[in-house]
KOLGU-936276 format. One record per residue (C-alpha): x, y, z. Coordinates in steps of 0.5 Angstrom, whole numbers, plus 500, padded with zeros to 3 digits. Each point is the difference from the previous one (the first is absolute). Example, Ala and Ser with C-alpha at 12.3 -4.5 7.8 and 13.67 -1.06 7.14 Angstrom:
<recs>
525491516
502507498
</recs>
This chain:
<recs>
600530720
501508500
507502498
503508503
505504495
503505504
496505496
494496504
504500506
502507500
492502499
499496505
503505505
500507496
491497501
501500507
505505503
494505501
497495504
506497504
503503507
506503501
504494502
497495493
501507496
508498502
500492499
497503493
505504498
505495502
498494497
499505494
507503500
503493502
497495497
506496499
501499508
493501502
499493495
504496505
498503507
496497505
496505504
503501506
506502496
495505495
497503507
507502502
502503494
494504500
500501508
493498500
497492504
500493496
493500501
500507497
503496493
496495501
494505499
503503495
499494495
494500501
499507499
502501493
496493499
504495501
498494504
505500505
507502500
503493496
496503494
503506499
507497501
498495494
499505496
505505502
505494498
497499494
501507497
507499503
502494498
497502493
505505501
507498501
505499496
505494500
505504503
495503505
496492502
508498502
502505504
494501503
499492502
507498502
500498507
506506503
502495504
503495493
507503500
503500493
505496501
495495504
502493500
497495495
496495505
496508502
498501494
499493499
495500505
497507499
498499494
496492501
498502507
496507497
497495494
498495506
496506503
497502493
497493500
499500506
496506500
496498493
499494504
495505506
498505495
498497494
493501498
497492500
493502496
504503495
505494500
494496499
497504496
507501495
500492500
493499498
500505494
508497497
496493501
494502496
503505495
501499493
506503500
505502505
503506499
507502504
502507500
506503502
506505497
506502502
502497507
493496500
502497493
503493504
494500504
495500494
504494497
501496507
492500499
498499493
506495500
498496506
492500499
502498493
502494501
494498505
495501494
499507500
500504494
504505503
504507497
506504502
499507499
507503500
500506495
498507502
499502493
495499496
501494499
496499506
493502499
502496493
500494505
494502503
496501493
495494502
500501507
493500504
495495503
503494503
508502501
503502505
505505500
505500506
505507499
506500505
501507502
505503505
503506502
502504495
494500497
499498493
494503496
499495494
499495505
495504503
497501493
500493499
496498507
495506497
500497493
498494503
494502504
497504496
500494495
496495506
507496501
501498509
506505501
505499506
505504502
506498505
503506502
504503507
495503503
492501500
500508497
505498493
498502494
498492498
496500506
495505498
498497493
501492502
493497502
505495505
507503504
505496503
505504505
507497500
506503503
506501497
505504505
507499498
506503502
503502493
497505495
496493498
493496502
502494503
493496495
501495506
494500503
497500492
504495498
495495506
494503498
501498494
502493503
494501503
495501495
504494496
498496505
493501501
499498492
504494501
495498506
494502498
502498491
504494502
497496494
500506495
507501504
502493499
498500493
504506498
507498503
498492496
499504494
507504500
504494503
498496493
502507496
507500503
505497495
504496501
508499501
504506503
496505502
500498507
506499504
499492502
</recs>
Protein backbone atom coordinates (compact mmCIF):
# COMPACT_ATOMS: atom_id res chain seq x y z
CA UNK A 1 0.00 0.00 0.00
CA UNK A 2 1.44 3.36 -1.01
CA UNK A 3 1.92 6.08 1.52
CA UNK A 4 1.73 9.82 1.13
CA UNK A 5 3.71 12.41 3.00
CA UNK A 6 3.41 16.18 2.83
CA UNK A 7 6.43 16.42 0.52
CA UNK A 8 4.97 13.79 -1.81
CA UNK A 9 1.64 15.59 -2.02
CA UNK A 10 3.24 18.95 -2.72
CA UNK A 11 5.48 17.31 -5.31
CA UNK A 12 2.41 15.98 -7.09
CA UNK A 13 0.87 19.44 -7.11
CA UNK A 14 4.03 21.08 -8.46
CA UNK A 15 4.49 18.50 -11.20
CA UNK A 16 0.88 18.80 -12.32
CA UNK A 17 0.63 22.60 -12.03
CA UNK A 18 1.90 23.37 -15.54
CA UNK A 19 -0.83 21.22 -17.08
CA UNK A 20 -3.72 22.26 -14.86
CA UNK A 21 -6.59 24.43 -15.99
CA UNK A 22 -7.03 27.81 -14.26
CA UNK A 23 -9.78 26.35 -12.08
CA UNK A 24 -7.63 23.40 -11.07
CA UNK A 25 -4.75 25.75 -10.32
CA UNK A 26 -6.98 27.63 -7.86
CA UNK A 27 -7.85 24.34 -6.16
CA UNK A 28 -4.18 23.36 -6.01
CA UNK A 29 -3.27 26.71 -4.46
CA UNK A 30 -5.99 26.32 -1.84
CA UNK A 31 -5.01 22.75 -0.95
CA UNK A 32 -1.34 23.68 -0.66
CA UNK A 33 -1.98 26.79 1.44
CA UNK A 34 -4.80 25.45 3.67
CA UNK A 35 -4.35 21.69 4.06
CA UNK A 36 -5.81 21.71 7.60
CA UNK A 37 -9.09 23.04 6.20
CA UNK A 38 -9.15 21.15 2.89
CA UNK A 39 -8.51 17.80 4.60
CA UNK A 40 -11.91 17.80 6.31
CA UNK A 41 -14.03 19.63 3.74
CA UNK A 42 -16.36 18.15 1.16
CA UNK A 43 -15.79 18.54 -2.55
CA UNK A 44 -18.72 20.95 -2.62
CA UNK A 45 -17.19 23.13 0.11
CA UNK A 46 -13.81 23.29 -1.62
CA UNK A 47 -15.57 24.10 -4.88
CA UNK A 48 -17.37 27.03 -3.25
CA UNK A 49 -14.13 28.35 -1.78
CA UNK A 50 -12.32 28.18 -5.12
CA UNK A 51 -15.15 29.38 -7.34
CA UNK A 52 -15.38 26.16 -9.37
CA UNK A 53 -17.89 23.35 -9.74
CA UNK A 54 -17.96 20.31 -7.48
CA UNK A 55 -17.21 18.07 -10.48
CA UNK A 56 -14.11 20.18 -11.13
CA UNK A 57 -12.81 19.31 -7.65
CA UNK A 58 -13.39 15.62 -8.36
CA UNK A 59 -11.55 15.91 -11.70
CA UNK A 60 -8.74 17.79 -9.96
CA UNK A 61 -8.11 14.83 -7.65
CA UNK A 62 -7.69 12.57 -10.68
CA UNK A 63 -5.52 15.15 -12.45
CA UNK A 64 -2.96 15.10 -9.63
CA UNK A 65 -2.81 11.32 -9.49
CA UNK A 66 -5.49 10.15 -7.05
CA UNK A 67 -8.20 7.56 -7.65
CA UNK A 68 -10.83 10.07 -6.65
CA UNK A 69 -11.67 12.84 -4.22
CA UNK A 70 -11.92 10.47 -1.19
CA UNK A 71 -8.33 9.33 -1.83
CA UNK A 72 -7.13 12.95 -1.93
CA UNK A 73 -9.01 13.66 1.32
CA UNK A 74 -7.43 10.63 3.01
CA UNK A 75 -3.96 11.76 1.95
CA UNK A 76 -4.58 15.24 3.35
CA UNK A 77 -6.05 13.88 6.57
CA UNK A 78 -3.06 11.60 7.15
CA UNK A 79 -0.75 14.60 6.83
CA UNK A 80 -2.84 16.89 9.03
CA UNK A 81 -3.40 14.30 11.77
CA UNK A 82 0.34 13.83 12.01
CA UNK A 83 0.86 17.56 12.56
CA UNK A 84 -1.89 18.54 14.99
CA UNK A 85 -0.69 19.31 18.52
CA UNK A 86 -2.85 18.18 21.42
CA UNK A 87 -4.35 21.68 21.98
CA UNK A 88 -5.08 21.98 18.24
CA UNK A 89 -6.68 18.55 18.22
CA UNK A 90 -8.93 19.46 21.14
CA UNK A 91 -10.08 22.74 19.62
CA UNK A 92 -10.46 21.26 16.13
CA UNK A 93 -12.62 18.29 17.16
CA UNK A 94 -14.81 19.67 19.96
CA UNK A 95 -18.35 20.37 18.70
CA UNK A 96 -19.29 24.03 18.87
CA UNK A 97 -22.65 23.14 20.39
CA UNK A 98 -20.94 21.43 23.36
CA UNK A 99 -20.78 24.31 25.83
CA UNK A 100 -18.34 24.64 28.71
CA UNK A 101 -21.24 24.25 31.14
CA UNK A 102 -22.78 21.27 29.35
CA UNK A 103 -24.63 18.99 31.80
CA UNK A 104 -23.17 15.61 32.70
CA UNK A 105 -25.77 13.62 30.77
CA UNK A 106 -24.97 15.55 27.58
CA UNK A 107 -21.23 14.94 27.99
CA UNK A 108 -21.80 11.26 28.63
CA UNK A 109 -24.16 10.89 25.68
CA UNK A 110 -21.78 12.72 23.34
CA UNK A 111 -18.80 10.51 24.25
CA UNK A 112 -20.77 7.26 24.10
CA UNK A 113 -22.51 8.17 20.84
CA UNK A 114 -19.19 8.96 19.19
CA UNK A 115 -17.61 5.74 20.49
CA UNK A 116 -20.56 3.78 19.09
CA UNK A 117 -20.20 5.61 15.77
CA UNK A 118 -16.52 4.64 15.63
CA UNK A 119 -17.38 0.98 16.18
CA UNK A 120 -20.17 1.12 13.59
CA UNK A 121 -17.82 2.73 11.06
CA UNK A 122 -15.22 0.04 11.68
CA UNK A 123 -17.84 -2.66 11.14
CA UNK A 124 -18.76 -1.11 7.78
CA UNK A 125 -15.30 -0.34 6.46
CA UNK A 126 -12.78 -2.80 7.88
CA UNK A 127 -11.02 -4.79 5.17
CA UNK A 128 -12.34 -8.33 5.73
CA UNK A 129 -9.56 -9.87 3.64
CA UNK A 130 -6.94 -8.07 5.74
CA UNK A 131 -8.68 -9.25 8.92
CA UNK A 132 -8.70 -12.84 7.63
CA UNK A 133 -5.01 -12.62 6.73
CA UNK A 134 -4.18 -11.16 10.15
CA UNK A 135 -6.09 -13.90 11.94
CA UNK A 136 -4.35 -16.58 9.89
CA UNK A 137 -0.95 -15.01 10.57
CA UNK A 138 -1.35 -14.89 14.34
CA UNK A 139 -2.80 -18.42 14.46
CA UNK A 140 0.23 -19.75 12.58
CA UNK A 141 2.83 -17.51 14.22
CA UNK A 142 5.74 -18.81 16.22
CA UNK A 143 5.63 -15.56 18.20
CA UNK A 144 3.16 -12.68 18.02
CA UNK A 145 4.75 -9.30 18.79
CA UNK A 146 2.25 -6.55 19.65
CA UNK A 147 3.89 -3.15 19.27
CA UNK A 148 2.33 -0.04 20.77
CA UNK A 149 4.09 3.09 21.91
CA UNK A 150 2.85 6.00 24.03
CA UNK A 151 -0.96 6.12 23.85
CA UNK A 152 -1.11 2.82 21.95
CA UNK A 153 0.85 0.90 24.59
CA UNK A 154 -2.28 -0.29 26.40
CA UNK A 155 -3.66 -1.73 23.16
CA UNK A 156 -0.51 -3.76 22.59
CA UNK A 157 -0.60 -4.94 26.20
CA UNK A 158 -4.26 -5.97 25.95
CA UNK A 159 -3.70 -7.86 22.69
CA UNK A 160 -0.68 -9.69 24.11
CA UNK A 161 -2.41 -10.62 27.38
CA UNK A 162 -5.53 -12.00 25.71
CA UNK A 163 -3.74 -13.84 22.91
CA UNK A 164 -1.22 -15.19 25.39
CA UNK A 165 -3.96 -16.53 27.64
CA UNK A 166 -5.55 -18.16 24.57
CA UNK A 167 -2.34 -20.05 23.83
CA UNK A 168 -0.18 -17.78 21.67
CA UNK A 169 3.41 -16.90 22.47
CA UNK A 170 2.47 -13.22 22.53
CA UNK A 171 4.69 -10.37 23.68
CA UNK A 172 3.85 -6.70 24.19
CA UNK A 173 6.55 -4.27 23.07
CA UNK A 174 5.75 -0.87 24.55
CA UNK A 175 9.12 0.87 25.03
CA UNK A 176 10.30 3.14 22.24
CA UNK A 177 14.00 3.11 23.11
CA UNK A 178 16.66 0.56 22.14
CA UNK A 179 14.73 -2.04 24.16
CA UNK A 180 12.20 -2.25 21.33
CA UNK A 181 14.81 -3.46 18.86
CA UNK A 182 16.48 -5.66 21.45
CA UNK A 183 13.14 -7.42 21.92
CA UNK A 184 12.90 -7.88 18.14
CA UNK A 185 16.39 -9.31 17.71
CA UNK A 186 15.03 -12.81 17.04
CA UNK A 187 12.10 -11.80 14.84
CA UNK A 188 11.94 -13.62 11.53
CA UNK A 189 9.94 -15.90 9.25
CA UNK A 190 7.06 -17.53 11.08
CA UNK A 191 6.52 -14.55 13.38
CA UNK A 192 3.76 -11.93 13.23
CA UNK A 193 4.23 -8.30 14.25
CA UNK A 194 1.10 -6.25 14.92
CA UNK A 195 1.77 -2.52 15.35
CA UNK A 196 -0.84 -0.12 16.73
CA UNK A 197 -0.09 3.29 15.25
CA UNK A 198 -2.30 6.37 15.46
CA UNK A 199 -1.65 10.09 14.91
CA UNK A 200 0.71 11.55 15.86
CA UNK A 201 2.63 8.61 14.43
CA UNK A 202 5.73 7.46 16.27
CA UNK A 203 8.78 6.80 14.12
CA UNK A 204 9.92 3.84 16.23
CA UNK A 205 6.73 1.85 15.60
CA UNK A 206 7.25 2.23 11.85
CA UNK A 207 10.90 1.26 12.16
CA UNK A 208 9.92 -1.85 14.11
CA UNK A 209 7.50 -2.86 11.34
CA UNK A 210 10.14 -2.23 8.69
CA UNK A 211 12.71 -4.34 10.56
CA UNK A 212 10.22 -7.17 11.00
CA UNK A 213 9.28 -7.15 7.33
CA UNK A 214 12.92 -7.14 6.26
CA UNK A 215 13.48 -10.15 8.51
CA UNK A 216 10.62 -12.05 6.86
CA UNK A 217 7.94 -11.74 9.55
CA UNK A 218 4.30 -11.06 8.69
CA UNK A 219 3.54 -7.43 9.45
CA UNK A 220 0.17 -5.92 10.36
CA UNK A 221 -0.66 -2.26 10.99
CA UNK A 222 -3.69 -1.25 13.04
CA UNK A 223 -4.02 2.43 12.25
CA UNK A 224 -6.48 5.27 11.67
CA UNK A 225 -6.21 5.89 7.91
CA UNK A 226 -5.18 3.94 4.82
CA UNK A 227 -2.26 6.25 4.02
CA UNK A 228 -0.35 6.39 7.30
CA UNK A 229 3.39 5.72 7.76
CA UNK A 230 2.71 2.32 9.33
CA UNK A 231 0.34 1.37 6.51
CA UNK A 232 3.09 2.01 3.99
CA UNK A 233 5.29 -0.66 5.59
CA UNK A 234 2.85 -3.36 6.67
CA UNK A 235 1.64 -6.23 4.52
CA UNK A 236 -1.84 -6.09 6.03
CA UNK A 237 -3.61 -2.93 7.16
CA UNK A 238 -6.60 -2.69 9.48
CA UNK A 239 -8.08 0.80 9.68
CA UNK A 240 -10.17 1.74 12.71
CA UNK A 241 -11.57 5.22 13.46
CA UNK A 242 -10.42 6.84 16.68
CA UNK A 243 -12.46 10.05 16.52
CA UNK A 244 -12.91 11.93 19.77
CA UNK A 245 -14.30 15.30 20.78
CA UNK A 246 -11.46 15.83 23.24
CA UNK A 247 -7.67 15.99 22.76
CA UNK A 248 -7.28 12.21 22.98
CA UNK A 249 -8.10 9.37 20.64
CA UNK A 250 -11.06 7.11 21.41
CA UNK A 251 -9.74 3.56 21.15
CA UNK A 252 -13.07 1.76 21.52
CA UNK A 253 -13.07 0.51 17.91
CA UNK A 254 -9.47 -0.67 18.26
CA UNK A 255 -10.41 -2.66 21.36
CA UNK A 256 -13.37 -4.13 19.46
CA UNK A 257 -10.96 -5.22 16.73
CA UNK A 258 -8.78 -6.95 19.35
CA UNK A 259 -11.93 -8.65 20.66
CA UNK A 260 -12.69 -9.86 17.13
CA UNK A 261 -9.18 -11.30 16.73
CA UNK A 262 -9.42 -13.08 20.08
CA UNK A 263 -12.86 -14.42 19.12
CA UNK A 264 -11.44 -15.66 15.82
CA UNK A 265 -8.56 -17.34 17.65
CA UNK A 266 -10.78 -19.10 20.20
CA UNK A 267 -13.22 -20.20 17.48
CA UNK A 268 -10.62 -21.59 15.10
CA UNK A 269 -8.24 -22.95 17.74
CA UNK A 270 -10.71 -24.13 20.37
CA UNK A 271 -8.68 -27.08 21.64
CA UNK A 272 -5.52 -25.02 21.88
CA UNK A 273 -7.38 -22.27 23.73
CA UNK A 274 -8.99 -24.67 26.20
CA UNK A 275 -5.64 -26.33 26.90
CA UNK A 276 -4.06 -22.97 27.61
CA UNK A 277 -6.91 -21.82 29.85
CA UNK A 278 -6.85 -25.10 31.78
CA UNK A 279 -3.09 -24.79 32.24
CA UNK A 280 -3.61 -21.26 33.55
CA UNK A 281 -6.19 -22.46 36.06
CA UNK A 282 -3.85 -25.20 37.28
CA UNK A 283 -1.01 -22.80 38.10
CA UNK A 284 -3.17 -20.23 39.90
CA UNK A 285 -2.16 -20.18 43.55
CA UNK A 286 -4.88 -21.05 46.00
CA UNK A 287 -5.79 -18.77 48.82
CA UNK A 288 -6.70 -15.12 48.71
CA UNK A 289 -5.58 -14.25 45.13
CA UNK A 290 -9.15 -13.90 43.89
CA UNK A 291 -12.12 -12.33 45.62
CA UNK A 292 -14.61 -15.12 46.48
